[in-house]
MARFI-869606 format. One record per residue: z, x, y of N, C-alpha, C in turn. Coordinates in steps of 0.02 Angstrom, whole numbers, plus 32768, in hexadecimal, padded with zeros to 4 digits. Example, Ala and Ser with C-alpha at 12.3 -4.5 7.8 and 13.67 -1.06 7.14 Angstrom:
# MARFI-869606
PT  nc3  nc1  nc2 cac3 cac1 cac2  cc3  cc1  cc2
PT 8186 8294 7EE4 8186 8267 7F1F 8186 8294 7F5B
PT 8162 8282 7F90 8165 82AC 7FCB 818A 8285 8002
# end
This chain:
# MARFI-869606
PT  nc3  nc1  nc2 cac3 cac1 cac2  cc3  cc1  cc2
PT EF6A 64D3 BC22 EFB8 64CB BC2F EFEE 64F5 BC08
PT F023 6506 BC24 F052 6514 BC06 F09D 64F5 BC24
PT F0D0 64D8 BBFA F110 64C6 BC20 F145 6507 BC0E
PT F14E 6517 BC49 F180 653F BC7A F1C5 653D BC61
PT F1E9 6549 BC4A F223 653D BC5D F24A 659D BC5B
PT F246 65A2 BCAF F267 65D9 BCD5 F2BF 65E6 BCCE
PT F2E1 661A BCB8 F30C 662C BCB7 F33B 666D BCCA
PT F357 6672 BD0A F379 6697 BD58 F39B 66C7 BD1E
PT F3A7 66F2 BD31 F3BE 672B BD11 F412 6718 BD46
PT F435 6741 BD4B F48B 6740 BD50 F48F 6722 BDA7
PT F4BD 6711 BDA9 F4DF 670A BDF6 F49D 66D3 BE0F
PT F460 66C4 BDF8 F432 66AE BE20 F435 6646 BDE0
PT F415 6623 BE0D F3FD 65CD BDE8 F3C0 65D2 BDF7
PT F39A 65A4 BDFB F374 6568 BDFF F33B 6584 BE44
PT F36B 657B BE6A F35C 659B BEAA F327 65D7 BEA8
PT F33F 65FE BE99 F309 664B BE96 F2D1 664C BE6F
PT F2CA 6614 BE4C F27E 6609 BE4A F251 65DA BE5A
PT F266 65B8 BE9F F249 65A1 BEB3 F1F5 659C BECD
PT F1F4 65E3 BEEA F1B3 65FB BEFF F19E 65F3 BECB
PT F1A0 6616 BEB2 F170 662D BE51 F162 65E3 BE3E
PT F182 65C8 BE11 F194 6583 BE0C F147 654E BE2A
PT F146 653E BE82 F12E 652B BE8E F0DD 6540 BE9E
PT F0DA 6597 BE89 F0A7 65A1 BE86 F084 659D BE36
PT F0A4 65A2 BE08 F07F 6582 BDB9 F07D 6531 BDCA
PT F09F 651A BDEB F086 64C5 BDFF F03D 64C6 BE12
PT F033 64DA BE63 F00B 64E5 BE65 EFB0 64F1 BE3B
PT EFD6 6521 BE0B EFC1 653A BDD4 EFA1 6509 BD8B
PT EFBA 64CC BDA0 EFC1 64B3 BD5D EFF0 6497 BD34
PT F022 64CC BD56 F06A 64DD BD18 F093 64A4 BD20
PT F0BF 6487 BCDE F101 6460 BCEA F122 64A0 BCE6
PT F14F 64A3 BD3A F16F 64DF BD34 F1BD 64BB BD45
PT F1E4 64DC BD11 F232 64AA BD1A F263 64E6 BD07
PT F285 64FC BD5B F2BC 6521 BD5D F2F7 652F BD38
PT F335 653E BD20 F367 6543 BCF9 F39E 6546 BD23
PT F3D0 652D BD3B F3FE 653D BD45 F441 6535 BD15
PT F449 6576 BCF6 F485 657E BCE8 F4D9 6589 BCEF
PT F4F7 6560 BCA9 F532 655C BCC3 F55D 657B BCEA
PT F57F 6560 BD13 F5A1 6585 BD41 F58E 65BD BD82
PT F53D 6598 BD7F F521 65C3 BDC0 F4F7 6597 BDF0
PT F4EB 65B9 BE11 F4D3 6583 BE4E F4F7 6560 BE52
PT F4B2 6520 BE56 F4DC 64C7 BE74 F4FD 64B3 BE32
PT F50A 64E6 BE0B F530 64CB BDB7 F584 650A BDC4
PT F57B 6527 BE04 F5CA 654B BE05 F609 652B BDEF
PT F612 64FC BE1B F629 64A7 BE01 F660 64B9 BDBC
PT F637 64DA BD8F F63B 64D6 BD4C F642 6514 BD2E
PT F64F 6547 BD4E F680 6590 BD36 F6C3 6592 BD13
PT F6C8 659E BCE9 F722 65B5 BCCE F70C 65E0 BCA4
PT F742 65F4 BCA5 F75B 6636 BC63 F72A 662F BC1B
PT F712 65FE BC0D F707 65E9 BBDB F6C8 65F4 BBB8
PT F6A6 65F4 BC0C F65C 6600 BC13 F621 6632 BBFF
PT F610 6623 BBB2 F605 6664 BBA4 F5B4 667D BB9C
PT F5A3 66A9 BB4F F558 669C BB5D F530 665E BB35
PT F56A 664B BB0B F554 660B BAE8 F558 65C7 BAF9
PT F575 65D5 BB4B F568 658C BB68 F539 658D BB93
PT F512 65DA BB8E F4CC 65DE BBAE F49D 65E7 BB7A
PT F4AD 65E3 BB47 F463 65CE BB10 F46C 6594 BB04
PT F4A2 6576 BB08 F4A0 651B BAFB F48F 6503 BB31
PT F492 6519 BB7C F46F 6514 BBBA F42F 6502 BB96
PT F40B 653D BB8B F3BA 653B BB78 F398 650E BB5C
PT F3C6 651A BB07 F3A9 64E6 BAE5 F3B6 648F BAFF
PT F3E3 6488 BB27 F3D4 6435 BB18 F3CF 6431 BB74
PT F3AC 6442 BBA4 F37F 645F BBDD F322 6442 BBAD
PT F316 6459 BB69 F2D2 6457 BB62 F2E6 6407 BB2C
PT F31B 640A BAF3 F30B 63DD BADB F31A 63A2 BAF7
PT F341 63AA BAFE F35B 6353 BB4C F317 6334 BB6D
PT F2EE 6360 BB88 F2BA 635C BBB4 F278 6352 BB6D
PT F282 635A BB49 F240 634D BAFA F211 6374 BB19
PT F232 63B2 BB38 F1E8 63DD BB49 F1C8 6405 BB27
PT F196 640F BAFE F16C 641C BAE2 F134 645C BAE9
PT F10D 647C BAC6 F0E2 64BB BAE4 F109 64E1 BB1E
PT F155 64F1 BB0F F176 650C BB3F F156 6569 BB4A
PT F14A 6577 BB7E F15A 65BA BB7F F1A6 65BC BBB3
PT F1BE 65ED BB8A F1FD 65EF BBA9 F212 6653 BBB2
PT F219 663D BC09 F21C 6687 BC1F F279 669B BC33
PT F299 66D7 BC23 F2C9 66DB BC2B F2C7 6724 BC57
PT F2D5 6724 BC8B F2F3 6768 BCA8 F32C 6775 BCC5
PT F32B 67B3 BCAA F35F 67ED BC9A F39A 67CF BC73
PT F3CA 67CF BC7E F400 67AF BC74 F407 6781 BC3A
PT F3D4 6748 BC4F F3B2 6702 BC26 F3A2 6726 BBDC
PT F37B 674D BBEA F36D 6771 BB95 F39C 6772 BB6F
PT F3E0 6776 BB77 F3FA 677D BB33 F40C 6715 BB41
PT F425 6706 BB48 F412 66A1 BB4A F3D8 6684 BB04
PT F3B0 66AE BB4F F364 669D BB38 F371 66B6 BAE6
PT F36D 66F5 BAD2 F372 6700 BA87 F36A 66D3 BA5B
PT F3A3 66C0 BA6D F3D2 668C BA3B F3BD 6630 BA25
PT F3AC 662E BA6C F390 65E5 BA84 F33C 65D4 BA5B
PT F329 6616 BA75 F2D0 6616 BA5B F2D5 65F9 BA07
PT F30D 661E B9E3 F317 6618 B9A5 F316 65D3 B992
PT F32E 659B B9B3 F355 6568 B9BF F31E 6510 B9C1
PT F2D9 653D B9D9 F2B0 650C BA07 F288 6502 B9C3
PT F27C 651D B97D F250 6532 B959 F1FF 6515 B990
PT F1EA 64E7 B978 F180 64D0 B989 F19F 64C8 B9C3
PT F1C4 64B1 B9E0 F1D0 649A BA31 F1A9 64D8 BA75
PT F1C4 6517 BA42 F1B4 655B BA5A F171 657F BA61
PT F133 6585 BA89 F0FB 6583 BA96 F0FC 65D9 BA8D
PT F11D 65FB BABA F113 6645 BAD7 F16A 6662 BB05
PT F170 668D BAF8 F1C4 66A3 BAFF F1A3 66E2 BB31
PT F1B5 66E4 BB53 F1A1 670C BB93 F1EC 6747 BBBD
PT F1F8 6768 BBAF F225 6791 BBA7 F219 67B7 BC00
PT F23F 6792 BC35 F207 67C4 BC71 F242 67F4 BC9A
PT F22B 682B BC97 F26B 6883 BCB6 F293 6888 BC7A
PT F280 686C BC50 F2D1 6852 BC0C F296 687F BBCD
PT F2CD 686A BB9A F2C5 684B BB3C F2F2 684D BB2D
PT F2D9 682D BAFF F30F 6809 BAC2 F349 6841 BAB8
PT F384 681B BA94 F3A7 6837 BA66 F3C2 682C BA43
PT F3D9 684F BA03 F3F6 6855 B9C4 F433 6832 B9B8
PT F434 6826 B990 F483 6803 B96A F49F 6837 B96F
PT F4D9 681D B98D F513 682F B9A7 F52B 6875 B9DE
PT F4DA 6857 BA1A F4F5 6897 BA5B F4F7 6855 BA95
PT F51B 6863 BAB7 F50D 684E BAFC F50C 6879 BB16
PT F50E 6842 BB6E F4DA 686D BB9E F4FE 68A5 BBA2
PT F540 68B0 BBA3 F55E 68FC BBBE F54F 6926 BBA1
PT F536 6939 BB67 F51C 696F BB41 F4F6 698D BB41
PT F4C1 6964 BB7E F485 699A BB85 F48B 69AB BBC5
PT F4E4 69B1 BBEE F4F4 69BD BC30 F50C 6A09 BC1C
PT F501 6A39 BC52 F527 6A61 BC5A F574 6A79 BC62
PT F59B 6A90 BC3B F5D6 6A8F BC3B F607 6A7E BC82
PT F5ED 6AA8 BC98 F619 6AB7 BCDE F5F9 6A5F BD1E
PT F5BA 6A5B BCF7 F5AD 69F5 BD2B F5E0 69D3 BCEE
PT F5F0 69D7 BCB4 F624 69AA BC99 F64F 69AD BCC8
PT F674 69F9 BCD1 F6A6 69F1 BCD7 F6B6 69D8 BD1A
PT F678 69DF BD44 F67B 69C1 BD9D F686 6980 BD84
PT F65C 6952 BD59 F65F 6907 BD6B F6A2 68D2 BD53
PT F6C2 691A BD11 F6DE 6902 BD04 F735 6914 BD2A
PT F72F 692A BD5F F758 693B BD9B F73B 68F8 BDCB
PT F70E 68EA BDED F6F2 68C1 BE14 F70D 6875 BE04
PT F716 6862 BDC1 F716 682E BD9E F76C 682F BDA7
PT F78B 6856 BD98 F7E1 684B BDA4 F7ED 6847 BDF6
PT F7C0 6879 BE29 F7D4 6872 BE54 F7BB 683E BE8B
PT F78E 682D BE6B F75B 67FD BEA1 F76C 67BC BE6F
PT F752 679C BE45 F758 6775 BE1A F788 6743 BDD5
PT F7CF 6748 BDF4 F800 672D BDD8 F7F8 6755 BD89
PT F7E1 6794 BD7B F7DF 67A9 BD34 F792 677E BD14
PT F76F 674D BD1D F746 673D BCFF F714 6737 BCFD
PT F6F2 673A BD62 F6AF 6735 BD86 F69E 675F BD9F
PT F66E 677F BD92 F64A 67AD BDC9 F61A 67AB BDEF
PT F634 67BE BE2B F61B 67B4 BE77 F5D0 67C1 BE66
PT F5BB 67AE BE91 F55C 67E9 BE80 F577 6813 BEBE
PT F570 6859 BE87 F58A 68AE BE92 F572 68B9 BEE2
PT F587 68EB BF00 F54B 690F BF2F F528 692C BF2D
PT F4F0 691B BF66 F49F 6933 BF4A F49B 6963 BF23
PT F4D6 69B1 BF39 F4BF 69F2 BF1A F4E3 69F2 BED7
PT F4EA 69B4 BEBA F4ED 69AB BE7A F4DF 698C BE3B
PT F4B3 695D BE7A F462 692E BE35 F435 695F BE2F
PT F443 699D BE40 F3FF 69AE BE2D F3ED 69ED BE28
PT F3AC 6A0C BE1B F389 6A4C BE55 F35E 6A16 BE6B
PT F33E 6A3B BEC3 F325 6A45 BEDF F2DA 6A01 BEDB
PT F2BB 6A20 BE9E F297 6A27 BE7E F29C 69C5 BE6B
PT F2CD 69CC BE5C F2DE 6976 BE29 F2E0 6966 BE70
PT F306 696A BEAE F302 6949 BEEB F2BA 691E BF12
PT F295 6954 BEFF F255 694E BF42 F22B 6925 BF39
PT F227 6904 BF5D F1F8 68A5 BF79 F228 688E BF9F
PT F27A 6899 BF89 F2B2 6887 BFBD F2BF 6893 BFF3
PT F2A2 686F C01F F2B7 687F C067 F2FF 6870 C098
PT F30C 6888 C0CA F34A 6867 C0D5 F34C 6813 C0C4
PT F32E 67F1 C0C9 F333 6794 C0D7 F316 6789 C09D
PT F30B 67B8 C061 F313 6791 C015 F34C 67B2 C003
PT F368 67D8 C017 F3BF 6813 BFFA F3F3 67D3 C01F
PT F3F4 67E5 C063 F40F 6782 C07A F417 6749 C037
PT F3D1 6732 C02B F3E3 670A C002 F3E4 6707 BFD0
PT F3E3 6737 BFAE F409 6751 BF77 F45D 6744 BF80
PT F477 6769 BFAE F4C5 6771 BFB0 F4DE 6727 BFDD
PT F4B2 6714 BFF2 F4BB 66B2 C000 F4C6 669C BFCF
PT F499 667D BFB9 F47F 6652 BF75 F4A5 6679 BF2A
PT F4B9 66AF BF25 F4C8 66D0 BEE7 F51A 669E BED1
PT F51A 669D BE9C F56E 668F BE7F F587 66A2 BE55
PT F5BA 66BD BE63 F5E0 66E5 BE17 F5CF 66C9 BDE5
PT F5CE 6702 BDC1 F5B7 6705 BD5A F5F6 66F4 BD3A
PT F5ED 66D2 BD19 F63F 66B7 BCF3 F62E 670A BCB1
PT F650 6720 BCB9 F650 6775 BC88 F648 676A BC56
PT F666 673A BC34 F64F 6731 BBF0 F61E 6727 BBE4
PT F5DD 66FE BC13 F59E 671F BBDA F584 6753 BBEA
PT F5A5 67A4 BC0B F592 67C5 BC02 F5A7 67FB BBCE
PT F5F0 67D6 BBA8 F622 67F1 BB7E F5FB 67CF BB23
PT F5FF 679A BB2F F60F 678D BAF5 F5B7 6780 BAD3
PT F5BC 67A5 BA91 F599 67BF BA58 F562 6795 BA40
PT F521 6782 BA3D F4F9 6767 BA2C F507 6768 B9DC
PT F507 6717 B9C5 F51F 671B B97D F4EA 66E2 B969
PT F4C7 66F3 B924 F494 66F3 B916 F45E 66B6 B934
PT F421 66EB B94C F40F 66C0 B980 F3BC 669C B95D
PT F3A9 66AC B91C F390 667C B908 F343 6691 B8F1
PT F309 6679 B8DB F2C7 6695 B8CF F2A7 6662 B909
PT F277 6695 B90F F239 665E B92F F208 6654 B91D
PT F1F4 6619 B925 F1A5 6602 B8EA F173 662A B90A
PT F153 6650 B8D7 F124 6670 B8C8 F0FF 667A B8E8
PT F0E5 663E B90C F09E 6653 B948 F0C6 664A B98D
PT F0E9 6655 B992 F0FD 6648 B9E7 F0F6 668A BA0F
PT F0D4 6683 BA33 F0B8 66DC BA54 F0F0 66FF BA82
PT F0DD 6740 BA76 F119 6759 BA92 F102 678A BAC4
PT F12C 677F BAFA F108 67AE BB39 F151 67C6 BB5B
PT F12A 6803 BB87 F168 681E BBA4 F148 682C BBEB
PT F16A 681A BC21 F151 6834 BC74 F177 6860 BC85
PT F14A 688E BC82 F197 68C8 BC9F F16C 68E5 BCED
PT F1A2 68D3 BD0A F1A5 68FD BD4F F1AA 6943 BD47
PT F1BE 6961 BD91 F1CB 69C0 BD97 F1E5 69D6 BD63
PT F228 69BA BD5B F261 69F2 BD33 F256 69E9 BCEF
PT F23A 698C BCD7 F230 6988 BC86 F201 69B7 BC6B
PT F1B2 69AE BC93 F17F 69CB BC9F F189 6A28 BC82
PT F1B5 6A46 BCBD F1C7 6A7A BCA5 F1EF 6A83 BC7A
PT F218 6A71 BC5B F230 6A67 BC03 F1EC 6A80 BBD2
PT F1D5 6A42 BBDA F19A 6A32 BBA3 F177 6A73 BBA8
PT F16A 6A76 BBD9 F12B 6AAC BBEC F148 6AFC BBB2
PT F1A4 6B0E BBD1 F1AE 6B18 BBAA F1B5 6B3B BB6C
PT F1B8 6B06 BB4E F195 6B16 BB0A F1EA 6AFE BAF3
PT F22F 6ACF BB0A F269 6AEC BADB F261 6AA6 BA92
PT F280 6AE4 BA65 F27D 6AC3 BA27 F282 6A85 BA09
PT F2D1 6A5A BA5A F2D4 6A2E BA3D F2BD 69E3 BA5D
PT F277 69F7 BA8F F24A 69D1 BAA0 F1FF 69E2 BA86
PT F208 6A04 BA58 F1C4 69FF BA4A F1AE 69D3 BA27
PT F1CA 69B7 B9F7 F1B7 6960 B9E5 F17B 692C BA1E
PT F1AF 6940 BA5F F17B 691D BA8B F141 692B BA8E
PT F129 696F BA95 F0E4 6975 BA9D F09F 698A BA5E
PT F0D0 6950 BA33 F0B1 6948 B9EC F0A4 68F2 B9D7
PT F073 68F5 B9B6 F054 68AB B9AF F09B 6865 B984
PT F0B2 6844 B9A3 F091 6815 B9AD F097 6809 B9F2
PT F0BC 6846 BA19 F0D7 6841 BA7C F090 683D BAA1
PT F076 6832 BAD5 F04D 6848 BAF4 F084 6842 BB45
PT F070 6879 BB4E F083 68A7 BB95 F056 6894 BBD4
PT F083 6874 BBFD F065 6875 BC5B F08E 68B0 BC84
PT F077 68B8 BCAB F08A 68D3 BCE1 F08E 68BC BD25
PT F0BC 68C3 BD4D F0C5 689C BD84 F103 68D1 BDAF
PT F0DC 68EF BDEA F0EB 6920 BE0C F116 6910 BE3D
PT F145 6929 BE3A F183 68F4 BE5B F1D1 6903 BE4B
PT F20A 68F7 BE5D F245 68FA BE57 F24F 68CF BE2B
PT F288 68B6 BE03 F2BD 68A3 BDCF F2B6 6868 BDF3
PT F2BD 684B BE2D F2BA 67FA BE33 F267 67DC BE45
PT F23C 67EB BE13 F200 67D0 BE3B F1F3 6785 BE50
PT F21B 675C BE30 F216 6725 BE4F F236 6716 BE90
PT F253 6743 BEC9 F256 674A BF0C F24B 677C BF0C
PT F22B 6795 BEF7 F20D 67E8 BF26 F1AD 67DB BF2E
PT F1A9 67C0 BF03 F158 678A BEEC F142 677C BEC5
PT F149 674E BEF1 F149 66ED BEA1 F110 66D7 BEB1
PT F0F1 66E9 BEDB F0BC 66B3 BED1 F078 66F5 BEA2
PT F086 6744 BE9E F070 6757 BE76 F0A5 6763 BE0E
PT F0D5 6744 BE3F F0F7 6750 BDD4 F0EB 6702 BDC0
PT F0BF 66C5 BDE0 F0A6 6692 BDD0 F069 6699 BDC3
PT F03D 66D8 BDDD EFFD 66E2 BDE1 EFFC 670C BD89
PT F034 6725 BD82 F02B 675F BD3C F03F 6721 BCEC
PT F06A 66F9 BD1A F07B 66CF BCE0 F02B 6695 BCE4
PT F017 6692 BCFA EFE5 6652 BD03 EFB9 6692 BCC0
PT EF97 66C5 BCCE EF79 6700 BCA4 EF96 6707 BC63
PT EFEC 6701 BC64 F00B 66FF BC1D EFE6 66DB BBEA
PT EFE4 668E BC0D EFCD 663F BBD4 EF94 664A BBE1
PT EF71 665A BC12 EF16 6654 BC05 EF06 668B BBD5
PT EF2F 66B6 BBC4 EEFF 66F0 BB99 EF0D 66D7 BB5D
PT EF41 66A5 BB5D EF48 66A8 BB0B EF7A 66D9 BAF7
PT EF76 66CA BA9C EFA2 66EE BA72 EF82 6751 BA7D
# end
């Protein structure tokens, strides 16, 4: 049994994890989805000041205030940035760190650093035109990624994303990671790669080579970038395998 803390990516709240969390509970695991400040049911808390540090504090406080132990912390997409820092604050509470179609960030990096320049420019334009200069609405589908990253999202699931997504405080994308901290030495390091991440890892990108080496363990989930929506039960099965297979 593992205690899962599930952190969603940009524009999403805890709602996105509902089906996966239920499937994990049916397998005997406590599963606790998180909604970060300014998103989902906490959208009323969004302000221009909400940034990466806010979300790092959210994740840390969620674990500490509930006195959670033996935590498997799962970071989807954007959440990899605040989770990288929060994980270093959790000490012995953290048993396992899982990057879901994402990867850890180095000190001094921000999410915009890993995006092509033309995409960054388009996002800035959307923030200026539709987000009052500080919020990023969910972009049109064609800007969300490749066709392979959207695999498994039928029109119903895409409509669910469009309907329930909330604008992302843009400072969370632009603020740089500061002093992420060190993990406890026995923390299990895991990557669950969907199609696009798997392709990058298989291509042998030098920047990602460490994810194919010890202490990292790698699992493949054959779906697009939003597996909690496209294949929620299969995601739960993969996470169950991750914890049952040990370090």
